[in-house]
PANU-216657 format. One record per residue (C-alpha): x, y, z; residue number from 1. Coordinates in steps of 0.05 Angstrom, whole numbers, plus 32768, in hexadecimal, padded with zeros to 4 digits. Example, Ala and Ser with C-alpha at 12.3 -4.5 7.8 and 13.67 -1.06 7.14 Angstrom:
BEGIN
xx: 80F6&yy: 7FA6&zz: 809C&i: 1
xx: 8111&yy: 7FEB&zz: 808F&i: 2
//
This chain:
BEGIN
xx: 8844&yy: 8802&zz: 8B22&i: 1
xx: 880B&yy: 8815&zz: 8AF4&i: 2
xx: 87CF&yy: 87EC&zz: 8ADD&i: 3
xx: 8790&yy: 87F8&zz: 8AB5&i: 4
xx: 8750&yy: 87CF&zz: 8AB2&i: 5
xx: 8724&yy: 87C5&zz: 8A76&i: 6
xx: 86E9&yy: 8796&zz: 8A7B&i: 7
xx: 8701&yy: 8758&zz: 8AA0&i: 8
xx: 874B&yy: 8762&zz: 8A8E&i: 9
xx: 8782&yy: 8787&zz: 8AB4&i: 10
xx: 87C4&yy: 879A&zz: 8A94&i: 11
xx: 87FD&yy: 87BB&zz: 8AB9&i: 12
xx: 8847&yy: 87CB&zz: 8ABD&i: 13
xx: 8877&yy: 87C8&zz: 8AF8&i: 14
xx: 88BA&yy: 87EC&zz: 8AF6&i: 15
xx: 88F3&yy: 87D7&zz: 8B24&i: 16
xx: 8936&yy: 87F9&zz: 8B2F&i: 17
xx: 896F&yy: 87F9&zz: 8B62&i: 18
xx: 895F&yy: 8826&zz: 8B9E&i: 19
xx: 89A4&yy: 8844&zz: 8B97&i: 20
xx: 898F&yy: 8863&zz: 8B55&i: 21
xx: 894C&yy: 887D&zz: 8B6E&i: 22
xx: 895E&yy: 88C6&zz: 8B62&i: 23
xx: 896B&yy: 88B8&zz: 8B19&i: 24
xx: 8939&yy: 8881&zz: 8B0B&i: 25
xx: 88FA&yy: 889B&zz: 8B2F&i: 26
xx: 88EA&yy: 88D2&zz: 8AFC&i: 27
xx: 88FA&yy: 88A2&zz: 8AC3&i: 28
xx: 88CD&yy: 886C&zz: 8AE1&i: 29
xx: 8894&yy: 889D&zz: 8AEA&i: 30
xx: 8899&yy: 88B3&zz: 8AA1&i: 31
xx: 889B&yy: 886C&zz: 8A88&i: 32
xx: 885F&yy: 8858&zz: 8AB3&i: 33
xx: 8838&yy: 8895&zz: 8A9C&i: 34
xx: 8845&yy: 8883&zz: 8A53&i: 35
xx: 882C&yy: 883C&zz: 8A5C&i: 36
xx: 87ED&yy: 882E&zz: 8A33&i: 37
xx: 87CC&yy: 87EE&zz: 8A4A&i: 38
xx: 8796&yy: 87EC&zz: 8A15&i: 39
xx: 87AE&yy: 8811&zz: 89D7&i: 40
xx: 877E&yy: 8825&zz: 89A0&i: 41
xx: 8783&yy: 87ED&zz: 896B&i: 42
xx: 8774&yy: 8820&zz: 8934&i: 43
xx: 87AB&yy: 8850&zz: 8949&i: 44
xx: 87EB&yy: 885B&zz: 8922&i: 45
xx: 8830&yy: 8849&zz: 893D&i: 46
xx: 8854&yy: 887F&zz: 8966&i: 47
xx: 8875&yy: 88B3&zz: 8939&i: 48
xx: 88B8&yy: 889E&zz: 891D&i: 49
xx: 88B6&yy: 8857&zz: 8938&i: 50
xx: 88B7&yy: 8816&zz: 8910&i: 51
xx: 8892&yy: 87D8&zz: 8928&i: 52
xx: 88B6&yy: 8796&zz: 892E&i: 53
xx: 887A&yy: 8775&zz: 890D&i: 54
xx: 8856&yy: 87A1&zz: 88DA&i: 55
xx: 8818&yy: 8790&zz: 88B2&i: 56
xx: 8806&yy: 87A9&zz: 886D&i: 57
xx: 87E0&yy: 8797&zz: 882E&i: 58
xx: 87F9&yy: 877F&zz: 87EA&i: 59
xx: 87D7&yy: 8781&zz: 87A7&i: 60
xx: 87DC&yy: 8745&zz: 8778&i: 61
xx: 87FA&yy: 8759&zz: 8735&i: 62
xx: 87FC&yy: 8717&zz: 8710&i: 63
xx: 87E8&yy: 86CF&zz: 871B&i: 64
xx: 8831&yy: 86B8&zz: 8724&i: 65
xx: 883C&yy: 86D8&zz: 8768&i: 66
xx: 8851&yy: 8720&zz: 875B&i: 67
xx: 8833&yy: 8754&zz: 878A&i: 68
xx: 883D&yy: 879E&zz: 879A&i: 69
xx: 883F&yy: 87B9&zz: 87E0&i: 70
xx: 8855&yy: 87F8&zz: 8804&i: 71
xx: 88A1&yy: 87FD&zz: 8806&i: 72
xx: 88A4&yy: 881A&zz: 884C&i: 73
xx: 887A&yy: 87DF&zz: 8868&i: 74
xx: 88AC&yy: 87AD&zz: 884B&i: 75
xx: 88EC&yy: 87D3&zz: 885D&i: 76
xx: 8921&yy: 87B2&zz: 8889&i: 77
xx: 88FA&yy: 8771&zz: 8890&i: 78
xx: 891C&yy: 8733&zz: 88AA&i: 79
xx: 88E2&yy: 870C&zz: 888C&i: 80
xx: 88A6&yy: 871E&zz: 8861&i: 81
xx: 8868&yy: 86F2&zz: 8862&i: 82
xx: 882C&yy: 86F7&zz: 8833&i: 83
xx: 87F0&yy: 86D4&zz: 8851&i: 84
xx: 87DC&yy: 869D&zz: 8842&i: 85
xx: 8816&yy: 868C&zz: 8813&i: 86
xx: 8851&yy: 8694&zz: 8842&i: 87
xx: 8896&yy: 86B3&zz: 8834&i: 88
xx: 889D&yy: 86EA&zz: 8800&i: 89
xx: 88DB&yy: 870B&zz: 87E3&i: 90
xx: 88E1&yy: 8756&zz: 87D7&i: 91
xx: 8900&yy: 8758&zz: 8792&i: 92
xx: 88FC&yy: 87A3&zz: 8782&i: 93
xx: 88E8&yy: 87E6&zz: 879F&i: 94
xx: 88DF&yy: 882F&zz: 878D&i: 95
xx: 88E7&yy: 885C&zz: 87C9&i: 96
xx: 88CE&yy: 8899&zz: 87A2&i: 97
xx: 8889&yy: 887A&zz: 8797&i: 98
xx: 888D&yy: 884E&zz: 87D6&i: 99
xx: 8880&yy: 880F&zz: 87AD&i: 100
xx: 889E&yy: 87CA&zz: 87B8&i: 101
xx: 8899&yy: 878C&zz: 878D&i: 102
xx: 888F&yy: 874B&zz: 87B4&i: 103
xx: 8893&yy: 8705&zz: 8798&i: 104
xx: 8871&yy: 86C7&zz: 87B5&i: 105
xx: 888D&yy: 8687&zz: 8799&i: 106
xx: 8861&yy: 864A&zz: 878C&i: 107
xx: 881F&yy: 8672&zz: 878F&i: 108
xx: 87EC&yy: 865F&zz: 875B&i: 109
xx: 87A8&yy: 8679&zz: 8744&i: 110
xx: 87B2&yy: 86BE&zz: 8762&i: 111
xx: 877F&yy: 86F1&zz: 874B&i: 112
xx: 87A4&yy: 872E&zz: 872F&i: 113
xx: 8788&yy: 8775&zz: 8733&i: 114
xx: 8783&yy: 879F&zz: 86F5&i: 115
xx: 879D&yy: 87E6&zz: 86F4&i: 116
xx: 8774&yy: 881F&zz: 86D8&i: 117
xx: 878B&yy: 8839&zz: 8695&i: 118
xx: 8799&yy: 887E&zz: 86B3&i: 119
xx: 87A4&yy: 889F&zz: 86F6&i: 120
xx: 8768&yy: 88CE&zz: 86F2&i: 121
xx: 874F&yy: 88BA&zz: 8737&i: 122
xx: 8724&yy: 88EB&zz: 875E&i: 123
xx: 86EA&yy: 88ED&zz: 878E&i: 124
xx: 86CF&yy: 88AF&zz: 87B1&i: 125
xx: 86FA&yy: 8870&zz: 87B9&i: 126
xx: 86F1&yy: 882B&zz: 87D6&i: 127
xx: 872E&yy: 880F&zz: 87F8&i: 128
xx: 873A&yy: 87C4&zz: 87FA&i: 129
xx: 876E&yy: 87AD&zz: 882D&i: 130
xx: 877E&yy: 877F&zz: 8868&i: 131
xx: 877E&yy: 87A4&zz: 88AA&i: 132
xx: 87B0&yy: 878E&zz: 88DF&i: 133
xx: 8797&yy: 875A&zz: 8911&i: 134
xx: 878B&yy: 878B&zz: 894B&i: 135
xx: 875F&yy: 87B5&zz: 891E&i: 136
xx: 8731&yy: 877C&zz: 890C&i: 137
xx: 872E&yy: 874F&zz: 8949&i: 138
xx: 8767&yy: 8721&zz: 8934&i: 139
xx: 8749&yy: 8710&zz: 88F0&i: 140
xx: 876C&yy: 8713&zz: 88AD&i: 141
xx: 8732&yy: 8721&zz: 887F&i: 142
xx: 8732&yy: 8753&zz: 8846&i: 143
xx: 8707&yy: 878F&zz: 8855&i: 144
xx: 86F3&yy: 87CE&zz: 8830&i: 145
xx: 86EC&yy: 8816&zz: 8845&i: 146
xx: 86CE&yy: 8853&zz: 8825&i: 147
xx: 86FD&yy: 888E&zz: 881B&i: 148
xx: 8704&yy: 88CE&zz: 87F3&i: 149
xx: 873F&yy: 88E6&zz: 87CA&i: 150
xx: 8751&yy: 892F&zz: 87CD&i: 151
xx: 878F&yy: 893E&zz: 87A3&i: 152
xx: 87BA&yy: 8902&zz: 87B7&i: 153
xx: 87A0&yy: 88FE&zz: 87FF&i: 154
xx: 8770&yy: 88C7&zz: 8815&i: 155
xx: 873E&yy: 88D9&zz: 884B&i: 156
xx: 8730&yy: 88BE&zz: 887D&i: 157
xx: 8770&yy: 8898&zz: 8889&i: 158
xx: 8761&yy: 884C&zz: 8889&i: 159
xx: 876F&yy: 881A&zz: 88BF&i: 160
xx: 87B6&yy: 8801&zz: 88CF&i: 161
xx: 87C9&yy: 87CB&zz: 889D&i: 162
xx: 87AA&yy: 87EF&zz: 8861&i: 163
xx: 87ED&yy: 880A&zz: 8848&i: 164
xx: 87F2&yy: 87E8&zz: 8804&i: 165
xx: 87A6&yy: 87E0&zz: 87FD&i: 166
xx: 8783&yy: 87E6&zz: 87BA&i: 167
xx: 875D&yy: 8826&zz: 87AA&i: 168
xx: 8720&yy: 881E&zz: 877D&i: 169
xx: 86FA&yy: 8858&zz: 875E&i: 170
xx: 86AF&yy: 885F&zz: 8752&i: 171
xx: 86B7&yy: 883D&zz: 870E&i: 172
xx: 86D6&yy: 87FF&zz: 872D&i: 173
xx: 871D&yy: 880D&zz: 8715&i: 174
xx: 875D&yy: 8801&zz: 873C&i: 175
xx: 8778&yy: 8848&zz: 873C&i: 176
xx: 87B1&yy: 883F&zz: 876D&i: 177
xx: 87CF&yy: 8825&zz: 87AD&i: 178
xx: 87C3&yy: 8842&zz: 87F2&i: 179
xx: 8802&yy: 885B&zz: 8813&i: 180
xx: 87FD&yy: 8867&zz: 885F&i: 181
xx: 883F&yy: 8881&zz: 887A&i: 182
xx: 884A&yy: 8889&zz: 88C5&i: 183
xx: 885D&yy: 88CF&zz: 88DF&i: 184
xx: 88A9&yy: 88D9&zz: 88E6&i: 185
xx: 88CB&yy: 88FC&zz: 8920&i: 186
xx: 8913&yy: 8913&zz: 8914&i: 187
xx: 8947&yy: 88E8&zz: 8937&i: 188
xx: 8918&yy: 88AD&zz: 8944&i: 189
xx: 8915&yy: 888B&zz: 8900&i: 190
xx: 8944&yy: 8852&zz: 8912&i: 191
xx: 891F&yy: 883C&zz: 8951&i: 192
xx: 88F6&yy: 87FD&zz: 894D&i: 193
xx: 88D7&yy: 87EE&zz: 8991&i: 194
xx: 8896&yy: 87C8&zz: 8999&i: 195
xx: 886B&yy: 87F6&zz: 89C2&i: 196
xx: 8823&yy: 880C&zz: 89C6&i: 197
xx: 8806&yy: 883E&zz: 8995&i: 198
xx: 87D4&yy: 8862&zz: 89C1&i: 199
xx: 87F2&yy: 88A7&zz: 89BA&i: 200
xx: 8805&yy: 88A1&zz: 8971&i: 201
xx: 87FB&yy: 88D8&zz: 8940&i: 202
xx: 87CB&yy: 88CF&zz: 8906&i: 203
xx: 87E7&yy: 88B0&zz: 88C7&i: 204
xx: 87DF&yy: 88D2&zz: 8884&i: 205
xx: 87C6&yy: 88A8&zz: 8849&i: 206
xx: 87D6&yy: 88B8&zz: 8801&i: 207
xx: 87CA&yy: 8896&zz: 87BE&i: 208
xx: 8802&yy: 8878&zz: 8793&i: 209
xx: 87E1&yy: 8881&zz: 874F&i: 210
xx: 87D8&yy: 884B&zz: 871A&i: 211
xx: 880A&yy: 886C&zz: 86EB&i: 212
xx: 8842&yy: 8868&zz: 8720&i: 213
xx: 8831&yy: 881F&zz: 872D&i: 214
xx: 8831&yy: 880F&zz: 86E2&i: 215
xx: 8874&yy: 8831&zz: 86D7&i: 216
xx: 8893&yy: 880C&zz: 8712&i: 217
xx: 887A&yy: 87C8&zz: 86FA&i: 218
xx: 888F&yy: 87D5&zz: 86B2&i: 219
xx: 88D5&yy: 87E5&zz: 86CB&i: 220
xx: 88D5&yy: 87A0&zz: 86EC&i: 221
xx: 88BA&yy: 8780&zz: 86AC&i: 222
xx: 887A&yy: 876A&zz: 86CD&i: 223
xx: 883F&yy: 875D&zz: 869E&i: 224
xx: 87FF&yy: 877B&zz: 86B8&i: 225
xx: 87BD&yy: 8755&zz: 86BA&i: 226
xx: 8790&yy: 8762&zz: 867E&i: 227
xx: 874D&yy: 8758&zz: 86A0&i: 228
xx: 872C&yy: 875D&zz: 86E4&i: 229
xx: 86FC&yy: 8787&zz: 870B&i: 230
xx: 86E2&yy: 87A0&zz: 874D&i: 231
xx: 86BE&yy: 875F&zz: 875E&i: 232
xx: 8701&yy: 873A&zz: 8764&i: 233
xx: 8726&yy: 876D&zz: 878F&i: 234
xx: 871A&yy: 8746&zz: 87D0&i: 235
xx: 8744&yy: 870E&zz: 87B0&i: 236
xx: 8779&yy: 873D&zz: 8795&i: 237
xx: 8793&yy: 8759&zz: 87D8&i: 238
xx: 87BA&yy: 8732&zz: 880B&i: 239
xx: 87D8&yy: 873F&zz: 8850&i: 240
xx: 8822&yy: 874E&zz: 8855&i: 241
xx: 8848&yy: 8743&zz: 8896&i: 242
xx: 888E&yy: 8760&zz: 88A0&i: 243
xx: 88B8&yy: 8747&zz: 88DB&i: 244
xx: 88F4&yy: 8772&zz: 88EE&i: 245
xx: 892F&yy: 8764&zz: 891C&i: 246
//
């Protein structure tokens, strides 16, 4: 048995096994108990190589009719995809090379589309607009922004969980790309999908999917890009995506 206290809350785990298997199970039980994290860091990444049964991300509105782009790895192998507050979404296309997925929400009206920059000449300081996962913002679902810097294609510091798919805005107020936060991969563990704590997770690396790659992907899907827009509307142009896996 192991338990930890934090404030006025106690969380613990109790492991039971047949006494006849004590020689085999005791070292296993000790290892499992030692790995138990009662109060995981809400800002930590998932354990390397593991997929969450419920994963949160961000999507960027592309047009007013319900087309959105999101990170392909966030929406992989989903039994159901939900875009808050509109409900069910279909994944209608993807490009694994750029890690882009096209989502479609049916019946949505008056969405505020983002406008891509004319080029992918992003550099220096960025402002990221996304929806952090509930544990990272006290259960809320509000859009938030974070300051970051682009060096080559790497975004530093890595944003909160849930920001994969977030919009990246440069100092001129242009949408210069999508944030892509991929979890670390450990060989031989890619197919596991347990729901466990993330206290000992490795840091996630964030990169930028540039505007040119997004434009090429959308043109291949015959999606017409918005002709106007700006930084002031970005809070309305990003939405939370929830993927539920088996």
